[in-house]
KELO-147033 format. One line per 3 residues: number of its first residue (from 1); their letters; for each residue x, y, z of C-alpha. Coordinates in Angstrom, 3 decimals, decimal comma, always signed. Each point is the difference from the previous one (the first is absolute). Layout:
REM KELO-147033
NUM) A) X Y Z ~ ...
REM end
This chain:
REM KELO-147033
1) XXX) +13,991 +1,966 -8,834 ~ +1,740 -2,175 -2,540 ~ +2,328 +1,838 -2,372
4) XXX) -1,958 +0,388 -3,221 ~ +3,221 +0,293 -1,982 ~ +0,143 -3,817 -0,033
7) XXX) -2,206 -0,035 -3,102 ~ +1,348 -2,718 -2,310 ~ +0,923 +0,659 -3,602
10) XXX) -2,023 -2,995 -1,253 ~ -3,202 -1,550 +1,344 ~ -1,279 -3,558 +0,049
13) XXX) -3,637 +1,109 -0,378 ~ -2,012 +3,021 -1,062 ~ -2,449 -0,632 +2,826
16) XXX) -0,215 -2,197 +3,087 ~ -3,388 -0,381 +1,679 ~ -0,148 -1,252 +3,588
19) XXX) -3,312 -1,663 +0,832 ~ -2,395 -1,948 -2,236 ~ -3,365 +1,251 +1,176
22) XXX) -2,278 +2,017 -2,265 ~ +2,308 +3,038 -0,140 ~ +3,137 -2,061 -0,604
25) XXX) -1,564 -2,212 -2,632 ~ -1,353 +2,929 -2,000 ~ +3,305 +1,883 +0,299
28) XXX) +1,945 -2,992 -1,332 ~ -2,561 -0,589 -2,752 ~ +0,239 +3,582 -1,266
31) XXX) +3,790 -0,121 +0,000 ~ +0,008 -3,246 -1,968 ~ -2,513 +1,350 -2,510
34) XXX) +2,337 +2,889 -0,899 ~ +2,907 -2,426 -0,363 ~ +1,856 +1,089 +3,157
37) XXX) +2,055 -2,631 +1,783 ~ -1,900 -0,535 +3,237 ~ +0,340 -2,296 +3,010
40) XXX) -2,851 -0,643 +2,419 ~ +1,074 -1,192 +3,462 ~ -2,518 -1,605 +2,379
43) XXX) +0,800 -1,606 +3,342 ~ -3,284 -1,857 +0,448 ~ -2,857 -0,600 -2,431
46) XXX) -0,701 +1,531 -3,393 ~ -3,197 +2,025 +0,121 ~ +0,763 +1,401 +3,434
49) XXX) -2,647 +0,599 +2,634 ~ -2,852 +0,565 -2,440 ~ +0,134 -3,469 -1,538
52) XXX) +1,089 -2,022 +3,004 ~ -1,459 +1,616 +3,118 ~ -2,012 +3,045 -1,034
55) XXX) -2,404 +0,820 -2,812 ~ -0,352 -3,447 -1,539 ~ -0,569 -2,209 +3,068
58) XXX) -2,194 +2,611 +1,692 ~ -2,269 +0,344 -3,031 ~ -0,268 -3,778 -0,290
61) XXX) -1,011 -0,121 +3,672 ~ -2,503 +2,806 -0,534 ~ -1,649 -1,945 -2,824
64) XXX) -0,431 -3,127 +2,124 ~ -1,413 +2,091 +2,832 ~ -2,432 +1,740 -2,341
67) XXX) -1,223 -3,318 -1,373 ~ -0,615 -1,272 +3,536 ~ -1,883 +3,184 +0,823
70) XXX) -2,041 -0,184 -3,208 ~ -1,049 -3,569 +0,777 ~ -1,082 +1,079 +3,477
73) XXX) -2,156 +2,715 -1,620 ~ -1,387 -2,223 -2,766 ~ -3,573 +0,317 +1,272
76) XXX) +0,145 +3,693 -0,865 ~ +0,181 -1,050 -3,655 ~ -2,711 -2,634 +0,202
79) XXX) +2,388 -2,928 +0,459 ~ -0,490 -2,406 +2,898 ~ +3,155 -1,682 +1,258
82) XXX) +1,660 -1,038 +3,213 ~ +2,611 +2,125 +1,736 ~ +3,435 -0,222 -1,649
85) XXX) +2,690 -2,236 +1,455 ~ +3,456 +1,507 -0,367 ~ +2,859 -2,407 -0,656
88) XXX) +2,795 +2,236 +1,239 ~ +2,784 -2,169 -1,370 ~ -1,682 -0,034 -3,410
91) XXX) -0,210 +3,798 +0,111 ~ +3,715 +0,256 +0,792 ~ +0,811 -2,540 -2,711
94) XXX) -1,938 +2,043 -2,536 ~ +2,035 +3,066 +0,986 ~ +3,205 -1,922 -0,699
97) XXX) -1,378 -1,124 -3,356 ~ -0,858 +3,580 -0,955 ~ +3,533 +1,134 +0,836
100) XXX) +1,416 -2,889 -2,043 ~ -2,195 +0,930 -2,986 ~ +1,225 +3,611 +0,009
103) XXX) +3,664 -0,785 +0,793 ~ +1,010 -0,457 -3,673 ~ -0,813 +3,665 -0,640
106) XXX) +2,795 +0,977 +2,408 ~ +2,339 -2,941 -0,506 ~ +3,728 -0,121 -0,638
109) XXX) -0,722 -1,880 -3,238 ~ -2,263 +2,740 -1,335 ~ +2,344 +2,851 +0,849
112) XXX) +3,053 -1,858 -1,234 ~ -1,842 -0,460 -3,277 ~ -0,615 +3,742 -0,117
115) XXX) +3,716 +0,669 +0,304 ~ +0,328 +0,620 +3,734 ~ +2,797 -1,710 +1,919
118) XXX) -1,615 -1,318 +3,202 ~ +2,232 -0,674 +2,994 ~ -1,112 -1,438 +3,328
121) XXX) +1,841 +1,350 +3,003 ~ +0,457 +2,916 +2,374 ~ +1,427 +3,129 -1,605
124) XXX) +2,042 +2,437 +2,057 ~ +1,610 +3,217 -1,168 ~ +3,782 +0,034 +0,323
127) XXX) +0,221 +3,494 -1,467 ~ -2,387 +2,168 -2,030 ~ +0,785 -1,934 -3,175
130) XXX) +0,413 -3,573 +1,248 ~ -2,159 -2,632 +1,678 ~ +1,142 -3,256 +1,505
133) XXX) -2,302 -3,017 -0,194 ~ -0,031 -2,383 +2,969 ~ +3,482 +1,212 +0,937
136) XXX) +1,479 -1,553 -3,136 ~ -0,382 +1,347 -3,520 ~ -0,019 +3,718 -0,757
139) XXX) -1,664 +2,023 -2,763 ~ +0,321 +3,625 -1,011 ~ -2,684 +2,083 -1,683
142) XXX) -0,574 +3,481 -1,330 ~ -3,313 +0,182 +1,879 ~ -1,866 -1,877 +2,710
145) XXX) -3,648 -0,269 +0,973 ~ -0,764 -1,023 +3,568 ~ -3,359 -1,802 +0,058
148) XXX) +0,296 -1,938 +3,253 ~ -3,568 +0,656 +1,113 ~ -1,279 +0,381 +3,540
151) XXX) -0,569 -2,194 +3,036 ~ -2,813 +0,010 +2,581 ~ +0,527 +2,577 +2,720
154) XXX) +0,038 -1,587 +3,458 ~ -0,799 +2,467 +2,799 ~ +2,252 -0,195 +3,099
157) XXX) -2,746 -1,256 +2,295 ~ +1,062 -1,710 +3,235 ~ -0,178 -3,766 -0,480
160) XXX) -0,355 +0,130 -3,781 ~ +3,094 -2,132 -0,596 ~ -1,572 -2,891 +1,939
163) XXX) -3,556 +0,443 -1,271 ~ +0,316 -2,298 -3,020 ~ -1,306 +2,795 -2,201
166) XXX) -0,577 -0,475 -3,714 ~ +0,171 +2,513 -2,840 ~ -1,423 +0,173 -3,499
169) XXX) +3,225 -1,714 -1,087 ~ +0,204 -2,846 +2,530 ~ -3,647 -0,967 +0,454
172) XXX) -0,180 -2,019 -3,233 ~ +2,695 -2,497 +0,922 ~ -1,295 -0,289 +3,556
175) XXX) -3,665 -0,482 -0,928 ~ +0,941 -2,528 -2,681 ~ +0,797 -2,338 +2,909
178) XXX) -3,349 +0,502 +1,737 ~ -3,074 -2,212 -0,368 ~ -2,282 +2,957 +0,750
181) XXX) +0,137 +3,791 +0,213 ~ +0,713 +1,491 +3,441 ~ -3,047 +0,168 +2,239
184) XXX) +0,995 +3,419 +1,368 ~ +2,033 +2,271 -2,245 ~ +1,130 +3,506 +0,946
187) XXX) +1,212 +2,339 -2,747 ~ +1,972 +3,099 +0,919 ~ -0,672 +2,680 -2,592
190) XXX) -3,098 +1,172 -1,816 ~ +1,560 +0,873 -3,327 ~ -0,607 -1,833 -3,297
193) XXX) +1,982 -3,126 +0,963 ~ -1,626 -0,269 +3,411 ~ -3,515 +0,468 -1,360
196) XXX) +0,426 -2,472 -2,868 ~ +1,421 -2,708 +2,253 ~ -2,582 +0,643 +2,719
199) XXX) -2,982 -0,414 -2,296 ~ +1,430 -3,056 -1,735 ~ +0,935 -1,936 +3,135
202) XXX) -3,296 +0,921 +1,668 ~ -1,897 -1,405 -2,964 ~ +1,867 -3,309 +0,036
205) XXX) -0,471 -0,691 +3,682 ~ +2,191 +2,149 +2,251 ~ -1,302 +2,495 +2,542
208) XXX) +1,951 +3,127 -0,861 ~ +0,686 +3,153 +1,980 ~ +1,594 +3,051 -1,634
211) XXX) +1,925 +2,373 +2,259 ~ +0,514 +3,440 -1,534 ~ +1,494 +2,992 +1,798
214) XXX) -1,738 +2,570 -2,231 ~ -3,642 +0,910 +0,392 ~ -1,004 -1,878 -3,154
217) XXX) +1,167 -2,628 -2,458 ~ +1,653 +0,796 -3,347 ~ +1,092 +3,432 +1,162
220) XXX) +1,343 +1,092 -3,407 ~ -3,317 -0,599 -1,718 ~ -3,202 +1,996 -0,312
223) XXX) -1,805 -0,235 +3,387 ~ -3,384 -0,902 -1,502 ~ +1,549 -2,750 -2,125
226) XXX) +2,010 -1,358 +2,924 ~ -3,175 -0,006 +2,101 ~ -1,702 -2,352 -2,495
229) XXX) +2,936 -2,421 +0,203 ~ -0,061 +0,219 +3,797 ~ -3,731 -0,713 +0,074
232) XXX) +0,468 -3,100 -2,156 ~ +2,802 -1,266 +2,242 ~ -2,310 +0,472 +2,974
235) XXX) -2,805 -1,904 -1,732 ~ +2,434 -2,813 -0,809 ~ +0,691 -0,313 +3,736
238) XXX) +3,397 +1,694 +0,250 ~ +0,546 +1,791 +3,301 ~ +1,468 +3,435 -0,690
241) XXX) +1,828 +1,904 +2,722 ~ +0,808 +3,418 -1,424 ~ +1,532 +2,584 +2,304
244) XXX) +1,845 -2,834 +1,751 ~ +3,738 -0,197 +0,464 ~ +1,905 -3,252 +0,447
247) XXX) +1,903 +0,279 +3,280 ~ +1,800 -3,298 +0,606 ~ -0,068 -3,734 -0,573
250) XXX) -0,385 -2,233 +3,024 ~ +0,657 -3,684 +0,463 ~ -2,613 -2,583 -0,991
253) XXX) -0,696 +1,810 -3,282 ~ -1,627 +3,173 +1,218 ~ +0,202 +3,541 -1,322
256) XXX) -0,757 +2,974 +2,194 ~ -1,591 +2,942 -1,771 ~ -0,944 +3,409 +1,301
259) XXX) -3,093 +1,841 -1,137 ~ -2,469 +2,627 +1,180 ~ -1,211 -2,286 +2,788
262) XXX) +3,446 -1,016 +1,206 ~ +1,979 -3,185 -0,498 ~ -1,449 -3,165 -1,467
265) XXX) +1,443 -3,481 -0,357 ~ -0,292 -1,742 -3,367 ~ +0,687 -3,726 -0,044
268) XXX) +1,097 -1,368 -3,343 ~ +1,092 -3,163 -1,728 ~ +1,886 +2,034 -2,579
271) XXX) +0,832 +3,658 -0,438 ~ +0,867 +1,635 -3,318 ~ +1,922 +3,278 +0,083
274) XXX) -0,982 +2,221 -2,931 ~ +0,814 +3,529 +1,160 ~ +2,135 +0,968 -2,970
277) XXX) +3,169 -0,833 -1,893 ~ +3,552 +1,325 +0,075 ~ +2,574 +0,129 -2,833
280) XXX) +2,445 -2,928 -0,249 ~ +3,320 +1,814 +0,114 ~ +2,189 -1,949 +2,451
283) XXX) +2,761 -2,296 -1,214 ~ +0,501 +1,451 -3,468 ~ +2,875 +2,339 +0,857
286) XXX) -2,235 +3,047 -0,389 ~ +0,902 +1,433 +3,413 ~ +3,689 -0,133 -0,855
289) XXX) -0,663 +1,992 -3,166 ~ -1,793 +2,669 +1,993 ~ -3,336 -0,634 -1,697
292) XXX) -2,050 -0,670 +3,149 ~ -1,455 +2,753 +2,196 ~ -2,277 -0,607 +2,996
295) XXX) -0,627 -3,574 -1,080 ~ -1,112 +1,043 -3,469 ~ +1,508 +0,187 -3,454
298) XXX) -0,647 +3,581 -1,139 ~ -0,541 +0,522 -3,724 ~ -0,743 +3,065 -2,091
301) XXX) -2,836 +0,476 -2,466 ~ +1,935 -1,986 -2,588 ~ +0,387 -2,969 +2,416
304) XXX) +3,735 +0,659 +0,383 ~ +1,833 -0,430 +3,284 ~ +2,693 +2,509 +0,961
307) XXX) +2,282 -2,020 -2,285 ~ -1,791 +0,783 -3,287 ~ +0,806 -3,248 -1,828
310) XXX) -1,587 -2,016 +2,834 ~ -3,786 +0,192 -0,245 ~ -2,957 -1,604 +1,797
313) XXX) -3,421 -1,313 -0,964 ~ -2,866 -1,642 +1,842 ~ -0,646 -0,296 +3,719
316) XXX) +3,607 +0,712 +0,961 ~ -0,328 +3,484 -1,498 ~ -2,707 +0,736 +2,562
319) XXX) -2,174 +2,064 -2,338 ~ -2,867 -2,504 -0,041 ~ -0,482 -3,705 +0,665
322) XXX) -1,931 -1,380 -2,940 ~ +1,047 -2,697 -2,457 ~ -1,161 +2,022 -2,995
325) XXX) +1,630 +3,044 +1,569 ~ +3,290 -1,883 +0,098 ~ -0,350 -0,828 -3,683
328) XXX) -0,816 +3,643 -0,694 ~ +3,123 +1,155 +1,847 ~ +2,080 -2,641 -1,771
331) XXX) -0,602 +1,723 -3,336 ~ +1,344 +3,291 +1,338 ~ +2,907 -1,595 +1,856
334) XXX) +1,147 -2,141 -2,932 ~ -0,331 +2,763 -2,598 ~ +1,751 +2,496 +2,275
337) XXX) +2,770 -2,533 +0,680 ~ +0,569 -0,907 -3,638 ~ -0,452 +3,431 -1,559
340) XXX) +2,471 +1,774 +2,285 ~ +1,182 +2,712 -0,506 ~ -2,045 +0,938 -3,053
343) XXX) -3,558 -0,385 +1,253 ~ -1,912 -0,311 +3,243 ~ -3,660 -0,213 +0,953
346) XXX) -1,596 +0,959 +3,310 ~ -2,252 -2,691 +1,412 ~ -3,680 +0,925 -0,186
349) XXX) -2,302 -1,283 +2,739 ~ -3,043 +2,137 -0,769 ~ -2,013 -2,814 -1,583
352) XXX) +0,923 -3,041 +2,092 ~ -3,066 -2,083 +0,908 ~ -0,287 -2,274 +3,021
355) XXX) -2,499 -2,681 +0,984 ~ -0,883 -1,688 +3,278 ~ -1,400 -3,425 -0,905
358) XXX) -2,559 -0,345 +2,741 ~ -3,669 -0,530 -0,724 ~ -1,050 +2,615 -0,927
361) XXX) +3,175 +0,977 -1,825 ~ +1,316 +3,498 +0,581 ~ +1,919 +1,647 -2,835
364) XXX) +1,368 +3,518 -0,337 ~ +2,185 +2,150 -2,213 ~ +1,216 +3,577 +0,251
367) XXX) -1,203 +2,290 +2,768 ~ -2,495 -0,803 +2,724 ~ -2,107 +2,821 +1,436
370) XXX) +2,268 +0,210 +3,044 ~ +3,105 +0,265 -2,171 ~ -1,608 +2,651 -2,193
373) XXX) -0,915 +2,069 +3,075 ~ +3,510 -0,419 +1,364 ~ +1,568 +1,163 -3,270
376) XXX) -2,399 +2,910 -0,327 ~ -1,356 -1,271 -3,322 ~ -3,421 +1,322 -1,012
379) XXX) -2,200 -2,951 -0,963 ~ -3,525 -1,281 -0,487 ~ -1,358 -3,437 +0,856
382) XXX) -2,211 -2,246 -2,111 ~ -1,404 -3,191 +1,551 ~ -1,922 -2,858 -1,560
385) XXX) -1,370 -2,743 +2,266 ~ +0,208 -3,561 -1,288 ~ -3,456 -0,879 +1,374
388) XXX) -1,306 +1,779 -3,117 ~ +2,111 -2,072 -2,441 ~ -1,989 -2,684 -1,838
391) XXX) +2,851 -2,537 +0,027 ~ +0,493 +0,484 +3,737 ~ -3,720 -0,492 +0,609
394) XXX) -0,071 -3,159 -2,143 ~ +2,957 -1,504 +1,846 ~ -1,203 +1,010 +3,455
397) XXX) +3,137 +2,053 +0,662 ~ -1,405 +3,479 +0,447 ~ +2,412 +1,195 +2,695
400) XXX) +2,404 +2,729 -1,073 ~ +0,507 +3,162 -1,996 ~ +2,179 +1,835 -2,491
403) XXX) +1,310 +3,351 +1,234 ~ +1,917 +2,250 -2,393 ~ +1,797 +3,243 +0,790
406) XXX) +0,257 +2,533 -2,806 ~ +1,750 +3,346 -0,185 ~ -2,419 +2,801 +0,875
409) XXX) -1,791 +1,215 -3,098 ~ +1,416 -2,819 -2,157 ~ -0,546 -3,665 -0,801
412) XXX) +3,735 -0,691 +0,513 ~ +0,337 -2,950 +2,388 ~ +2,136 +0,544 +3,092
415) XXX) -0,692 -3,326 +1,667 ~ -2,557 -2,716 +0,575 ~ -1,082 -2,571 +2,536
418) XXX) -2,048 -3,058 -0,884 ~ -1,313 -2,405 +2,615 ~ -2,056 -3,022 -0,952
421) XXX) +0,091 -3,169 -2,062 ~ +2,785 +0,121 -2,638 ~ +1,109 +3,435 +1,207
424) XXX) +3,517 -0,552 -1,291 ~ -1,310 -0,740 -3,483 ~ -2,385 +2,957 +0,037
427) XXX) +2,823 +2,339 +1,019 ~ +2,128 -0,872 -3,037 ~ -2,022 +2,134 -2,418
430) XXX) +0,337 +3,004 +2,309 ~ +3,733 -0,611 +0,358 ~ +0,337 -0,145 -3,789
433) XXX) -1,911 +3,244 -0,388 ~ +2,189 +1,744 +2,598 ~ +3,221 -1,260 -1,564
436) XXX) -0,965 +1,253 -3,438 ~ -1,580 +3,234 +1,241 ~ -3,530 -0,894 -1,023
439) XXX) -2,853 +1,420 +2,045 ~ -3,331 -1,423 +1,115 ~ -1,741 +1,158 -3,167
442) XXX) +2,212 -2,359 -2,029 ~ -1,067 -2,888 +2,246 ~ -3,652 +0,993 -0,379
445) XXX) +0,351 +0,030 -3,788 ~ +1,450 -3,531 -0,036 ~ -2,398 -2,878 -0,735
448) XXX) +0,010 -2,496 +2,867 ~ -1,592 -3,441 -0,480 ~ -3,155 -0,662 +2,004
451) XXX) -0,259 -1,280 +2,647 ~ +3,552 +0,206 +1,310 ~ +1,807 +1,196 +3,082
454) XXX) +1,967 +2,415 -2,157 ~ -3,183 +1,989 -0,563 ~ +0,486 +1,346 +3,524
457) XXX) +2,640 +2,408 -1,285 ~ -2,260 +1,165 -2,821 ~ -2,877 +0,615 +2,396
460) XXX) +2,333 +1,872 +2,352 ~ +0,968 +2,164 -2,962 ~ -3,713 +0,413 -0,718
463) XXX) -0,572 +1,207 +3,559 ~ +2,741 +2,564 -0,597 ~ -1,810 +1,241 -3,106
466) XXX) -3,440 +0,095 +1,651 ~ +1,321 +2,195 +2,798 ~ +1,228 +2,482 -2,614
469) XXX) -2,986 +0,255 -2,318 ~ -0,187 +3,263 -1,986 ~ -3,164 +1,212 +1,770
472) XXX) -0,312 +3,196 -2,027 ~ +0,362 -1,817 -3,321 ~ -2,530 -2,637 +1,035
475) XXX) -2,565 +2,700 +0,813 ~ +0,388 +1,431 -3,488 ~ -0,312 -3,518 -1,432
478) XXX) -3,238 -0,523 +1,929 ~ -1,413 +3,215 -1,452 ~ +1,083 -0,998 -3,509
481) XXX) -1,645 -3,421 +0,143 ~ -3,160 +1,548 +1,472 ~ -0,112 +2,461 -2,892
484) XXX) +0,504 -2,870 -2,493 ~ -3,045 -1,793 +1,410 ~ -2,060 +3,040 -0,809
REM end
């Protein structure tokens, strides 16, 4: 452990942020807004994974894939047309254009204008108060926020190093060179990334196989909701091998998997590994400071490492792996860094929504039924099926439901799952209500425009009320109105 008595008497900066993804950008922004002197250091691209290889390009791909699928289903809406022809290079070009259109939001120019000093280079801790950039210049700071993100986890399968595998980070550059999508695409991992990529590439011309070791896809999500996503993937033509474990890669682009019926050989043109992500912690001098344990960067509830003036936010903290979650953590990390030692706030993850952008979308917030059972929380379930929603009927998108967990004997919302068209948008009202401690009766009392998808939450709240009608009072009311009629 480095001697902490090396603390300098004067500092170059109030705060140094390492990494310019969502967590780093928000951390630097907050510091600049309160007039702290802040430096943001990024070795690669501003915007991090989300802008360049994650959220933005994947959602652009999903849109193109959905358009292709909609054209193929046009007859369902009374429109006669020929089957869509996918120009794969045009799709990839559009993805690049979308990234370019959003880049200014995360650019050096914007953040410099906000008062953030932006430095390109690799930062490495020399001691707890000093970082060295590219082995040259050094800066000291009162506090640091590590926001270096995470990288795809590559399992140690025999032959993986020679398999030519791709990840959610590398596929974009590789496919930008291709005239067409891969004919046979294998995706390892049935989580959100694997499912989104599988459906999209299947819809634009690839034959996709998902290999998932667990017994079902989207293991963290409500089983009934995940089943609807799985059914849609099946109907799109995706082959789904749940309960199958990847065993080894063989020559000539083959993957051996083992399932209930023994080993099976999967030939592929490309394979995407999407089994998870691991924190980016190597090369920053964190090991030398004693901050790394078992390949992770442990932090407390205030996002502090075991050196309290060095904090973390985003994927590297390992609490969650969501862009908006990184921004959420950035508020706590930056405030806790800048307000030391007078004030500190414990990060709150109770109302952190997440969305899987398949079709149908799957969105959730708070507790699932399984989590509530595990925690021993007494709850009740209210479900409203979207096949009853007028807007869903009109648009021909009746698949899905809203499921809300409430505390037993109360309308207080413990969690919710929405699966269906615009599930992420529908969930927002529930998330707002949970954050501000408003129950289902408040949602029911809110006027929702007709016909909209947002009415699904109101009707779910209505289902809650119908199941709890005051039967005794209604019987007296019936007698009263009968008496009034004479």
